Every structure is written in C-alpha cells, then in structure tokens.
PDB file of N, H, CA, C and O in Angstrom:
ATOM      1  N   UNK A   1       0.829  -1.178   0.000  1.00  0.00           N
ATOM      2  CA  UNK A   1       0.000   0.000   0.000  1.00  0.00           C
ATOM      3  C   UNK A   1       0.875   1.244   0.000  1.00  0.00           C
ATOM      4  O   UNK A   1       1.926   1.279   0.640  1.00  0.00           O
ATOM      5  N   UNK A   2       0.443   2.234  -0.704  1.00  0.00           N
ATOM      6  H   UNK A   2      -0.411   2.206  -1.224  1.00  0.00           H
ATOM      7  CA  UNK A   2       1.132   3.524  -0.716  1.00  0.00           C
ATOM      8  C   UNK A   2       0.099   4.621  -0.485  1.00  0.00           C
ATOM      9  O   UNK A   2      -0.973   4.606  -1.089  1.00  0.00           O
ATOM     10  N   UNK A   3       0.418   5.565   0.381  1.00  0.00           N
ATOM     11  H   UNK A   3       1.290   5.578   0.872  1.00  0.00           H
ATOM     12  CA  UNK A   3      -0.503   6.642   0.713  1.00  0.00           C
ATOM     13  C   UNK A   3       0.170   7.978   0.484  1.00  0.00           C
ATOM     14  O   UNK A   3       1.383   8.123   0.638  1.00  0.00           O
ATOM     15  N   UNK A   4      -0.638   8.943   0.116  1.00  0.00           N
ATOM     16  H   UNK A   4      -1.623   8.825  -0.009  1.00  0.00           H
ATOM     17  CA  UNK A   4      -0.165  10.312  -0.066  1.00  0.00           C
ATOM     18  C   UNK A   4      -1.147  11.223   0.644  1.00  0.00           C
ATOM     19  O   UNK A   4      -2.343  11.196   0.351  1.00  0.00           O
ATOM     20  N   UNK A   5      -0.652  12.034   1.580  1.00  0.00           N
ATOM     21  H   UNK A   5       0.319  12.055   1.818  1.00  0.00           H
ATOM     22  CA  UNK A   5      -1.500  12.975   2.305  1.00  0.00           C
ATOM     23  C   UNK A   5      -1.035  14.378   1.959  1.00  0.00           C
ATOM     24  O   UNK A   5       0.114  14.745   2.203  1.00  0.00           O
ATOM     25  N   UNK A   6      -1.945  15.161   1.386  1.00  0.00           N
ATOM     26  H   UNK A   6      -2.879  14.863   1.188  1.00  0.00           H
ATOM     27  CA  UNK A   6      -1.631  16.525   0.962  1.00  0.00           C
ATOM     28  C   UNK A   6      -2.459  17.497   1.783  1.00  0.00           C
ATOM     29  O   UNK A   6      -3.676  17.344   1.897  1.00  0.00           O
ATOM     30  N   UNK A   7      -1.801  18.496   2.355  1.00  0.00           N
ATOM     31  H   UNK A   7      -0.813  18.620   2.262  1.00  0.00           H
ATOM     32  CA  UNK A   7      -2.489  19.574   3.048  1.00  0.00           C
ATOM     33  C   UNK A   7      -2.171  20.858   2.302  1.00  0.00           C
ATOM     34  O   UNK A   7      -1.017  21.278   2.218  1.00  0.00           O
ATOM     35  N   UNK A   8      -3.205  21.467   1.768  1.00  0.00           N
ATOM     36  H   UNK A   8      -4.143  21.126   1.837  1.00  0.00           H
ATOM     37  CA  UNK A   8      -3.025  22.703   1.005  1.00  0.00           C
ATOM     38  C   UNK A   8      -3.940  23.772   1.589  1.00  0.00           C
ATOM     39  O   UNK A   8      -5.021  24.030   1.058  1.00  0.00           O
ATOM     40  N   UNK A   9      -3.501  24.396   2.689  1.00  0.00           N
ATOM     41  H   UNK A   9      -2.624  24.187   3.120  1.00  0.00           H
ATOM     42  CA  UNK A   9      -4.329  25.426   3.307  1.00  0.00           C
ATOM     43  C   UNK A   9      -4.465  26.653   2.406  1.00  0.00           C
ATOM     44  O   UNK A   9      -3.854  26.714   1.339  1.00  0.00           O
ATOM     45  N   UNK A  10      -5.238  27.592   2.823  1.00  0.00           N
ATOM     46  H   UNK A  10      -5.734  27.542   3.689  1.00  0.00           H
ATOM     47  CA  UNK A  10      -5.522  28.771   2.018  1.00  0.00           C
ATOM     48  C   UNK A  10      -4.311  29.607   1.643  1.00  0.00           C
ATOM     49  O   UNK A  10      -3.170  29.263   1.954  1.00  0.00           O
ATOM     50  N   UNK A  11      -4.583  30.694   0.979  1.00  0.00           N
ATOM     51  H   UNK A  11      -5.509  30.973   0.726  1.00  0.00           H
ATOM     52  CA  UNK A  11      -3.551  31.600   0.481  1.00  0.00           C
ATOM     53  C   UNK A  11      -2.623  32.055   1.597  1.00  0.00           C
ATOM     54  O   UNK A  11      -3.066  32.407   2.690  1.00  0.00           O
ATOM     55  N   UNK A  12      -1.341  32.042   1.304  1.00  0.00           N
ATOM     56  H   UNK A  12      -0.981  31.756   0.416  1.00  0.00           H
ATOM     57  CA  UNK A  12      -0.347  32.512   2.248  1.00  0.00           C
ATOM     58  C   UNK A  12       0.140  31.445   3.220  1.00  0.00           C
ATOM     59  O   UNK A  12       1.072  31.694   3.985  1.00  0.00           O
ATOM     60  N   UNK A  13      -0.467  30.270   3.207  1.00  0.00           N
ATOM     61  H   UNK A  13      -1.224  30.068   2.585  1.00  0.00           H
ATOM     62  CA  UNK A  13      -0.041  29.200   4.108  1.00  0.00           C
ATOM     63  C   UNK A  13       0.830  28.207   3.331  1.00  0.00           C
ATOM     64  O   UNK A  13       0.775  28.151   2.103  1.00  0.00           O
ATOM     65  N   UNK A  14       1.617  27.442   4.045  1.00  0.00           N
ATOM     66  H   UNK A  14       1.663  27.488   5.043  1.00  0.00           H
ATOM     67  CA  UNK A  14       2.560  26.512   3.427  1.00  0.00           C
ATOM     68  C   UNK A  14       1.906  25.144   3.199  1.00  0.00           C
ATOM     69  O   UNK A  14       1.418  24.531   4.148  1.00  0.00           O
ATOM     70  N   UNK A  15       1.892  24.661   1.950  1.00  0.00           N
ATOM     71  H   UNK A  15       2.289  25.159   1.179  1.00  0.00           H
ATOM     72  CA  UNK A  15       1.379  23.314   1.700  1.00  0.00           C
ATOM     73  C   UNK A  15       2.358  22.262   2.208  1.00  0.00           C
ATOM     74  O   UNK A  15       3.569  22.481   2.203  1.00  0.00           O
ATOM     75  N   UNK A  16       1.833  21.122   2.647  1.00  0.00           N
ATOM     76  H   UNK A  16       0.849  20.944   2.652  1.00  0.00           H
ATOM     77  CA  UNK A  16       2.674  20.018   3.099  1.00  0.00           C
ATOM     78  C   UNK A  16       2.205  18.724   2.447  1.00  0.00           C
ATOM     79  O   UNK A  16       1.034  18.576   2.098  1.00  0.00           O
ATOM     80  N   UNK A  17       3.132  17.796   2.289  1.00  0.00           N
ATOM     81  H   UNK A  17       4.084  17.916   2.572  1.00  0.00           H
ATOM     82  CA  UNK A  17       2.838  16.489   1.694  1.00  0.00           C
ATOM     83  C   UNK A  17       3.595  15.429   2.481  1.00  0.00           C
ATOM     84  O   UNK A  17       4.746  15.626   2.871  1.00  0.00           O
ATOM     85  N   UNK A  18       2.925  14.296   2.708  1.00  0.00           N
ATOM     86  H   UNK A  18       1.991  14.135   2.391  1.00  0.00           H
ATOM     87  CA  UNK A  18       3.584  13.146   3.334  1.00  0.00           C
ATOM     88  C   UNK A  18       3.298  11.929   2.478  1.00  0.00           C
ATOM     89  O   UNK A  18       2.157  11.689   2.081  1.00  0.00           O
ATOM     90  N   UNK A  19       4.346  11.159   2.195  1.00  0.00           N
ATOM     91  H   UNK A  19       5.272  11.354   2.518  1.00  0.00           H
ATOM     92  CA  UNK A  19       4.263   9.961   1.361  1.00  0.00           C
ATOM     93  C   UNK A  19       4.675   8.756   2.190  1.00  0.00           C
ATOM     94  O   UNK A  19       5.788   8.704   2.715  1.00  0.00           O
ATOM     95  N   UNK A  20       3.767   7.782   2.307  1.00  0.00           N
ATOM     96  H   UNK A  20       2.864   7.824   1.881  1.00  0.00           H
ATOM     97  CA  UNK A  20       4.054   6.541   3.036  1.00  0.00           C
ATOM     98  C   UNK A  20       3.908   5.365   2.104  1.00  0.00           C
ATOM     99  O   UNK A  20       3.157   5.425   1.130  1.00  0.00           O
ATOM    100  N   UNK A  21       4.619   4.296   2.394  1.00  0.00           N
ATOM    101  H   UNK A  21       5.229   4.246   3.185  1.00  0.00           H
ATOM    102  CA  UNK A  21       4.469   3.053   1.639  1.00  0.00           C
ATOM    103  C   UNK A  21       4.736   1.886   2.587  1.00  0.00           C
ATOM    104  O   UNK A  21       5.471   2.026   3.565  1.00  0.00           O
ATOM    105  N   UNK A  22       4.142   0.752   2.292  1.00  0.00           N
ATOM    106  H   UNK A  22       3.545   0.638   1.498  1.00  0.00           H
ATOM    107  CA  UNK A  22       4.331  -0.443   3.085  1.00  0.00           C
ATOM    108  C   UNK A  22       5.772  -0.931   3.095  1.00  0.00           C
ATOM    109  O   UNK A  22       6.153  -1.717   3.963  1.00  0.00           O
ATOM    110  N   UNK A  23       6.574  -0.476   2.144  1.00  0.00           N
ATOM    111  H   UNK A  23       6.264   0.163   1.440  1.00  0.00           H
ATOM    112  CA  UNK A  23       7.980  -0.900   2.070  1.00  0.00           C
ATOM    113  C   UNK A  23       8.856  -0.176   3.090  1.00  0.00           C
ATOM    114  O   UNK A  23      10.039  -0.491   3.226  1.00  0.00           O
ATOM    115  N   UNK A  24       8.283   0.795   3.809  1.00  0.00           N
ATOM    116  H   UNK A  24       7.323   1.051   3.699  1.00  0.00           H
ATOM    117  CA  UNK A  24       9.045   1.536   4.803  1.00  0.00           C
ATOM    118  C   UNK A  24       9.280   2.987   4.429  1.00  0.00           C
ATOM    119  O   UNK A  24       9.818   3.746   5.234  1.00  0.00           O
ATOM    120  N   UNK A  25       8.899   3.383   3.254  1.00  0.00           N
ATOM    121  H   UNK A  25       8.462   2.766   2.599  1.00  0.00           H
ATOM    122  CA  UNK A  25       9.044   4.767   2.802  1.00  0.00           C
ATOM    123  C   UNK A  25       8.184   5.668   3.681  1.00  0.00           C
ATOM    124  O   UNK A  25       7.015   5.367   3.923  1.00  0.00           O
ATOM    125  N   UNK A  26       8.749   6.762   4.156  1.00  0.00           N
ATOM    126  H   UNK A  26       9.699   7.007   3.959  1.00  0.00           H
ATOM    127  CA  UNK A  26       8.020   7.748   4.946  1.00  0.00           C
ATOM    128  C   UNK A  26       8.711   9.089   4.735  1.00  0.00           C
ATOM    129  O   UNK A  26       9.674   9.416   5.428  1.00  0.00           O
ATOM    130  N   UNK A  27       8.212   9.864   3.771  1.00  0.00           N
ATOM    131  H   UNK A  27       7.430   9.598   3.208  1.00  0.00           H
ATOM    132  CA  UNK A  27       8.839  11.134   3.404  1.00  0.00           C
ATOM    133  C   UNK A  27       7.874  12.286   3.646  1.00  0.00           C
ATOM    134  O   UNK A  27       6.659  12.117   3.550  1.00  0.00           O
ATOM    135  N   UNK A  28       8.415  13.448   3.958  1.00  0.00           N
ATOM    136  H   UNK A  28       9.402  13.585   4.035  1.00  0.00           H
ATOM    137  CA  UNK A  28       7.634  14.648   4.226  1.00  0.00           C
ATOM    138  C   UNK A  28       8.251  15.821   3.485  1.00  0.00           C
ATOM    139  O   UNK A  28       9.473  15.929   3.392  1.00  0.00           O
ATOM    140  N   UNK A  29       7.410  16.694   2.960  1.00  0.00           N
ATOM    141  H   UNK A  29       6.417  16.606   3.035  1.00  0.00           H
ATOM    142  CA  UNK A  29       7.897  17.908   2.304  1.00  0.00           C
ATOM    143  C   UNK A  29       6.984  19.075   2.658  1.00  0.00           C
ATOM    144  O   UNK A  29       5.775  18.903   2.807  1.00  0.00           O
ATOM    145  N   UNK A  30       7.565  20.253   2.791  1.00  0.00           N
ATOM    146  H   UNK A  30       8.548  20.392   2.670  1.00  0.00           H
ATOM    147  CA  UNK A  30       6.806  21.470   3.051  1.00  0.00           C
ATOM    148  C   UNK A  30       7.242  22.531   2.053  1.00  0.00           C
ATOM    149  O   UNK A  30       8.413  22.609   1.683  1.00  0.00           O
ATOM    150  N   UNK A  31       6.288  23.343   1.624  1.00  0.00           N
ATOM    151  H   UNK A  31       5.336  23.279   1.924  1.00  0.00           H
ATOM    152  CA  UNK A  31       6.559  24.372   0.625  1.00  0.00           C
ATOM    153  C   UNK A  31       6.096  23.899  -0.741  1.00  0.00           C
ATOM    154  O   UNK A  31       6.116  22.703  -1.031  1.00  0.00           O
ATOM    155  N   UNK A  32       5.683  24.829  -1.569  1.00  0.00           N
ATOM    156  H   UNK A  32       5.667  25.800  -1.333  1.00  0.00           H
ATOM    157  CA  UNK A  32       5.072  24.481  -2.849  1.00  0.00           C
ATOM    158  C   UNK A  32       5.990  23.660  -3.752  1.00  0.00           C
ATOM    159  O   UNK A  32       5.576  22.617  -4.258  1.00  0.00           O
ATOM    160  N   UNK A  33       7.216  24.104  -3.962  1.00  0.00           N
ATOM    161  H   UNK A  33       7.553  24.951  -3.551  1.00  0.00           H
ATOM    162  CA  UNK A  33       8.119  23.396  -4.875  1.00  0.00           C
ATOM    163  C   UNK A  33       8.449  21.998  -4.358  1.00  0.00           C
ATOM    164  O   UNK A  33       8.429  21.033  -5.122  1.00  0.00           O
ATOM    165  N   UNK A  34       8.748  21.886  -3.077  1.00  0.00           N
ATOM    166  H   UNK A  34       8.764  22.670  -2.456  1.00  0.00           H
ATOM    167  CA  UNK A  34       9.083  20.573  -2.508  1.00  0.00           C
ATOM    168  C   UNK A  34       7.872  19.658  -2.472  1.00  0.00           C
ATOM    169  O   UNK A  34       7.998  18.456  -2.703  1.00  0.00           O
ATOM    170  N   UNK A  35       6.702  20.210  -2.187  1.00  0.00           N
ATOM    171  H   UNK A  35       6.599  21.187  -1.999  1.00  0.00           H
ATOM    172  CA  UNK A  35       5.484  19.408  -2.164  1.00  0.00           C
ATOM    173  C   UNK A  35       5.189  18.841  -3.554  1.00  0.00           C
ATOM    174  O   UNK A  35       4.864  17.662  -3.692  1.00  0.00           O
ATOM    175  N   UNK A  36       5.302  19.674  -4.571  1.00  0.00           N
ATOM    176  H   UNK A  36       5.566  20.633  -4.459  1.00  0.00           H
ATOM    177  CA  UNK A  36       5.058  19.201  -5.942  1.00  0.00           C
ATOM    178  C   UNK A  36       6.076  18.139  -6.346  1.00  0.00           C
ATOM    179  O   UNK A  36       5.729  17.174  -7.027  1.00  0.00           O
ATOM    180  N   UNK A  37       7.324  18.311  -5.932  1.00  0.00           N
ATOM    181  H   UNK A  37       7.605  19.095  -5.378  1.00  0.00           H
ATOM    182  CA  UNK A  37       8.355  17.324  -6.247  1.00  0.00           C
ATOM    183  C   UNK A  37       8.067  15.991  -5.552  1.00  0.00           C
ATOM    184  O   UNK A  37       8.263  14.932  -6.148  1.00  0.00           O
ATOM    185  N   UNK A  38       7.604  16.030  -4.297  1.00  0.00           N
ATOM    186  H   UNK A  38       7.444  16.891  -3.812  1.00  0.00           H
ATOM    187  CA  UNK A  38       7.299  14.792  -3.585  1.00  0.00           C
ATOM    188  C   UNK A  38       6.073  14.100  -4.174  1.00  0.00           C
ATOM    189  O   UNK A  38       6.024  12.871  -4.219  1.00  0.00           O
ATOM    190  N   UNK A  39       5.094  14.862  -4.620  1.00  0.00           N
ATOM    191  H   UNK A  39       5.134  15.860  -4.583  1.00  0.00           H
ATOM    192  CA  UNK A  39       3.930  14.262  -5.275  1.00  0.00           C
ATOM    193  C   UNK A  39       4.372  13.500  -6.525  1.00  0.00           C
ATOM    194  O   UNK A  39       3.936  12.370  -6.746  1.00  0.00           O
ATOM    195  N   UNK A  40       5.221  14.100  -7.330  1.00  0.00           N
ATOM    196  H   UNK A  40       5.576  15.018  -7.151  1.00  0.00           H
ATOM    197  CA  UNK A  40       5.722  13.435  -8.533  1.00  0.00           C
ATOM    198  C   UNK A  40       6.554  12.206  -8.161  1.00  0.00           C
ATOM    199  O   UNK A  40       6.443  11.167  -8.811  1.00  0.00           O
ATOM    200  N   UNK A  41       7.381  12.316  -7.124  1.00  0.00           N
ATOM    201  H   UNK A  41       7.471  13.160  -6.595  1.00  0.00           H
ATOM    202  CA  UNK A  41       8.203  11.187  -6.683  1.00  0.00           C
ATOM    203  C   UNK A  41       7.330  10.053  -6.153  1.00  0.00           C
ATOM    204  O   UNK A  41       7.624   8.883  -6.396  1.00  0.00           O
ATOM    205  N   UNK A  42       6.269  10.386  -5.438  1.00  0.00           N
ATOM    206  H   UNK A  42       6.030  11.337  -5.241  1.00  0.00           H
ATOM    207  CA  UNK A  42       5.343   9.374  -4.919  1.00  0.00           C
ATOM    208  C   UNK A  42       4.695   8.617  -6.075  1.00  0.00           C
ATOM    209  O   UNK A  42       4.586   7.391  -6.038  1.00  0.00           O
ATOM    210  N   UNK A  43       4.273   9.342  -7.086  1.00  0.00           N
ATOM    211  H   UNK A  43       4.362  10.337  -7.115  1.00  0.00           H
ATOM    212  CA  UNK A  43       3.664   8.714  -8.258  1.00  0.00           C
ATOM    213  C   UNK A  43       4.648   7.745  -8.913  1.00  0.00           C
ATOM    214  O   UNK A  43       4.271   6.638  -9.297  1.00  0.00           O
ATOM    215  N   UNK A  44       5.890   8.158  -9.036  1.00  0.00           N
ATOM    216  H   UNK A  44       6.196   9.057  -8.723  1.00  0.00           H
ATOM    217  CA  UNK A  44       6.921   7.286  -9.614  1.00  0.00           C
ATOM    218  C   UNK A  44       7.166   6.068  -8.713  1.00  0.00           C
ATOM    219  O   UNK A  44       7.309   4.951  -9.209  1.00  0.00           O
ATOM    220  N   UNK A  45       7.213   6.276  -7.419  1.00  0.00           N
ATOM    221  H   UNK A  45       7.096   7.184  -7.015  1.00  0.00           H
ATOM    222  CA  UNK A  45       7.453   5.180  -6.476  1.00  0.00           C
ATOM    223  C   UNK A  45       6.361   4.116  -6.583  1.00  0.00           C
ATOM    224  O   UNK A  45       6.645   2.922  -6.482  1.00  0.00           O
ATOM    225  N   UNK A  46       5.124   4.540  -6.785  1.00  0.00           N
ATOM    226  H   UNK A  46       4.893   5.510  -6.867  1.00  0.00           H
ATOM    227  CA  UNK A  46       4.021   3.577  -6.892  1.00  0.00           C
ATOM    228  C   UNK A  46       4.222   2.614  -8.060  1.00  0.00           C
ATOM    229  O   UNK A  46       3.723   1.489  -8.017  1.00  0.00           O
ATOM    230  N   UNK A  47       4.929   3.024  -9.084  1.00  0.00           N
ATOM    231  H   UNK A  47       5.335   3.938  -9.118  1.00  0.00           H
ATOM    232  CA  UNK A  47       5.155   2.138 -10.232  1.00  0.00           C
ATOM    233  C   UNK A  47       6.432   1.323 -10.114  1.00  0.00           C
ATOM    234  O   UNK A  47       6.613   0.357 -10.856  1.00  0.00           O
ATOM    235  N   UNK A  48       7.331   1.693  -9.189  1.00  0.00           N
ATOM    236  H   UNK A  48       7.184   2.477  -8.586  1.00  0.00           H
ATOM    237  CA  UNK A  48       8.621   1.009  -9.100  1.00  0.00           C
ATOM    238  C   UNK A  48       8.856   0.271  -7.788  1.00  0.00           C
ATOM    239  O   UNK A  48       9.851  -0.446  -7.673  1.00  0.00           O
ATOM    240  N   UNK A  49       7.992   0.415  -6.805  1.00  0.00           N
ATOM    241  H   UNK A  49       7.184   0.997  -6.899  1.00  0.00           H
ATOM    242  CA  UNK A  49       8.195  -0.205  -5.495  1.00  0.00           C
ATOM    243  C   UNK A  49       8.117  -1.731  -5.620  1.00  0.00           C
ATOM    244  O   UNK A  49       7.111  -2.255  -6.099  1.00  0.00           O
ATOM    245  N   UNK A  50       9.158  -2.447  -5.200  1.00  0.00           N
ATOM    246  H   UNK A  50       9.975  -2.022  -4.811  1.00  0.00           H
ATOM    247  CA  UNK A  50       9.148  -3.905  -5.285  1.00  0.00           C
ATOM    248  C   UNK A  50       8.017  -4.531  -4.469  1.00  0.00           C
ATOM    249  O   UNK A  50       7.453  -5.542  -4.888  1.00  0.00           O
ATOM    250  N   UNK A  51       7.675  -3.963  -3.331  1.00  0.00           N
ATOM    251  H   UNK A  51       8.132  -3.141  -2.990  1.00  0.00           H
ATOM    252  CA  UNK A  51       6.592  -4.520  -2.517  1.00  0.00           C
ATOM    253  C   UNK A  51       5.253  -4.378  -3.218  1.00  0.00           C
ATOM    254  O   UNK A  51       4.433  -5.296  -3.171  1.00  0.00           O
ATOM    255  N   UNK A  52       5.017  -3.255  -3.863  1.00  0.00           N
ATOM    256  H   UNK A  52       5.683  -2.510  -3.901  1.00  0.00           H
ATOM    257  CA  UNK A  52       3.761  -3.077  -4.589  1.00  0.00           C
ATOM    258  C   UNK A  52       3.689  -4.034  -5.765  1.00  0.00           C
ATOM    259  O   UNK A  52       2.605  -4.512  -6.100  1.00  0.00           O
ATOM    260  N   UNK A  53       4.820  -4.326  -6.401  1.00  0.00           N
ATOM    261  H   UNK A  53       5.700  -3.938  -6.128  1.00  0.00           H
ATOM    262  CA  UNK A  53       4.841  -5.293  -7.498  1.00  0.00           C
ATOM    263  C   UNK A  53       4.442  -6.669  -6.965  1.00  0.00           C
ATOM    264  O   UNK A  53       3.714  -7.402  -7.634  1.00  0.00           O
ATOM    265  N   UNK A  54       4.913  -7.025  -5.769  1.00  0.00           N
ATOM    266  H   UNK A  54       5.505  -6.429  -5.226  1.00  0.00           H
ATOM    267  CA  UNK A  54       4.532  -8.294  -5.151  1.00  0.00           C
ATOM    268  C   UNK A  54       3.046  -8.319  -4.857  1.00  0.00           C
ATOM    269  O   UNK A  54       2.398  -9.346  -5.057  1.00  0.00           O
ATOM    270  N   UNK A  55       2.480  -7.190  -4.376  1.00  0.00           N
ATOM    271  H   UNK A  55       3.007  -6.356  -4.213  1.00  0.00           H
ATOM    272  CA  UNK A  55       1.045  -7.099  -4.089  1.00  0.00           C
ATOM    273  C   UNK A  55       0.222  -7.307  -5.343  1.00  0.00           C
ATOM    274  O   UNK A  55      -0.790  -8.007  -5.317  1.00  0.00           O
ATOM    275  N   UNK A  56       0.655  -6.695  -6.454  1.00  0.00           N
ATOM    276  H   UNK A  56       1.477  -6.126  -6.475  1.00  0.00           H
ATOM    277  CA  UNK A  56      -0.084  -6.837  -7.708  1.00  0.00           C
ATOM    278  C   UNK A  56      -0.016  -8.276  -8.222  1.00  0.00           C
ATOM    279  O   UNK A  56      -0.998  -8.784  -8.764  1.00  0.00           O
ATOM    280  N   UNK A  57       1.121  -8.930  -8.060  1.00  0.00           N
ATOM    281  H   UNK A  57       1.919  -8.517  -7.620  1.00  0.00           H
ATOM    282  CA  UNK A  57       1.277 -10.317  -8.506  1.00  0.00           C
ATOM    283  C   UNK A  57       0.371 -11.243  -7.695  1.00  0.00           C
ATOM    284  O   UNK A  57      -0.234 -12.160  -8.252  1.00  0.00           O
ATOM    285  N   UNK A  58       0.274 -11.012  -6.392  1.00  0.00           N
ATOM    286  H   UNK A  58       0.766 -10.268  -5.940  1.00  0.00           H
ATOM    287  CA  UNK A  58      -0.545 -11.860  -5.534  1.00  0.00           C
ATOM    288  C   UNK A  58      -2.034 -11.694  -5.854  1.00  0.00           C
ATOM    289  O   UNK A  58      -2.811 -12.638  -5.716  1.00  0.00           O
ATOM    290  N   UNK A  59      -2.422 -10.496  -6.280  1.00  0.00           N
ATOM    291  H   UNK A  59      -1.790  -9.729  -6.392  1.00  0.00           H
ATOM    292  CA  UNK A  59      -3.826 -10.226  -6.587  1.00  0.00           C
ATOM    293  C   UNK A  59      -4.241 -10.834  -7.918  1.00  0.00           C
ATOM    294  O   UNK A  59      -5.428 -11.073  -8.142  1.00  0.00           O
ATOM    295  N   UNK A  60      -3.294 -11.085  -8.795  1.00  0.00           N
ATOM    296  H   UNK A  60      -2.330 -10.890  -8.613  1.00  0.00           H
ATOM    297  CA  UNK A  60      -3.633 -11.591 -10.142  1.00  0.00           C
ATOM    298  C   UNK A  60      -4.015 -13.049 -10.149  1.00  0.00           C
ATOM    299  O   UNK A  60      -4.321 -13.603 -11.205  1.00  0.00           O
TER     300      UNK A  60
END
C-alpha cells in the first residue's frame, strides 16, 4: 500500500505532503516546490516499489 497525504491550506499558508508506503518509505515535504516534487516522486514510487509489485502479482 502507498498513501499520499496533501495539506493545502488557504492563500499565504505553506502546503505540506507526506508519502508513506508499506515498504518503509516515509517522506515529508513542506513548501510548494518541494510538495510538488514529492507528489511526482510518490507517483513514480508507486510504479517502481518492489513490494507493490509483489502485491499486484498476488492479486492476479
């Protein structure tokens, strides 16, 4: 399992992102540029994580 939690408060506040995965990944980013980079990295991780590949194989 992989989770992404995004907090994007109103104007003038700092957005935050946290990325978790069952493989042990637990990353946090604050600020618009870093948050966007972590969102993109999380998306990439979902396609390359060896544990998620095992989960998909077991479900098939």
